[in-house]
N, C-alpha and C positions, 0 to 999 in steps of 0.2 A: 418583607424580604428585600435585601439590598443586592445589587448586582456587583459581583467582584470584577473590577476593571481589568484584572489580569486575564480574564477570559473574554473580554470585549475586543476581539481581534478579527475584524471582518476579513474573510477569505483565508483565515488561518485555523486549521483544525487543531483542537486541543486534545491531547491524549491524556485523559485523566483516569481515575479509578472506574468511573461509570463506563467510559469508552473501552477500557481494558476488559471489563467483564463482558461487554457486548461482543467484543471480538476475540474472546479467549480461544474458542475452538478453531477459528480461522488462523489465528496467530500460532497456535499449536501445530497446525498443518504446515504453515510456512517454516517453522523451526525444525520440523521433521526433515525438511529438504537439505539439512546439513549433511545428511548421510547418503552416500552414493546409491545404496540399495533402495532407499526411499525415492530418490530422484528417478531411478529406473522404473520403479512401480508406478509413480505418478505419471511419467511420460507414456507408459504402456496403457494406462486407463485412468485418465484424469478425473472423469466423473465418478468412477468407482472409488478412487482414492479419496476424493472429497467426501463421499458417503461414509467412509470409515470414521470421519471426525464429527459426524452429526451436525453439520453446518446448517444454518438457516437457508432456505431456498435462495434468497437473494444473495447470500454470501457465495454459495456454490456458483450461481450464475455469474457473479462478478469475476470469480476466478476463471471460470471456463471462457468467458468473453474477454478476459484480460482488461477489465474495466478498472483501471488503477484508481481512479477517483472514487468509484463506488467501494472499492476495498477499504480505502481510508475512511470513507463516510460510515461504513458498517463496522468499524472498530479495529481495522488493521493498523498496526504500528508500521510506520515507514521503514523501520529497520528490519522488520520481518517480511513485509511486502517485497522489499528489495531482493530477498532470497529467491522469490519467484521470478522477478524481473531478470536477475542474473541468469537463470535457466534459459530464458528467452534471448539471451545475448544483449540485454538492455543495460544501459549505464544509469548511474544515479543522476547524471545530467539529463538523460532522456526523461526520467520521472520528474525532475525539476521542471522541465519544459511542459510536460503534461499538466502538472499542477498549477503552472503559472500562465497557461494559455500560449506557450511559445513552442517553437520547434526546438529540438535538442541543440541545434547550431545557434539559434537565437539565445537560448538560455546560457550556453557556454560563453557567447560574446558578451552578454549582460554581466556575467560573473567576472569575466576578465576586465570589464570596464568599471568594476567596483561594486557590482551588485545592483539590485533593483532599487530604484529611488521612487518613493511615494510621497508626493506633495512637496 
C-alpha cells in the first residue's frame, strides 16, 4: 500500500470521506444551528440538544467544552464548526489562532504579514 502524498501534510487535518462519515452527526448538529429556533434550543440545554443527534460521547464533550481542535479531530468540518463558534461570538481568525497555536491577534498579524511561512 502506498501513501498518497496529498495527505502527508503534518499539522493539517484532511477532511475526506472517512472523516465526513465519522463527523456526520456532529456536523448535522452544527448545520442545524442555521435556524434561530434551534440556536435557542441549543442555548437552553446544550447537553440535551447534543443528545438529540446521537453523538459519540467524545463529540458531545468536545462541543460542551468548546474544544475546537477535538471537534476537528472527531470529524468536524471547519465550515460547520464555525457555526458554533459564531454563536459564542468567535471569529474565524480566533479559530485560526487556536489551530495554529497563536492568539487571535497573533494570527491576524501573521495573515496581514502574508501568512504563515514554514521552512
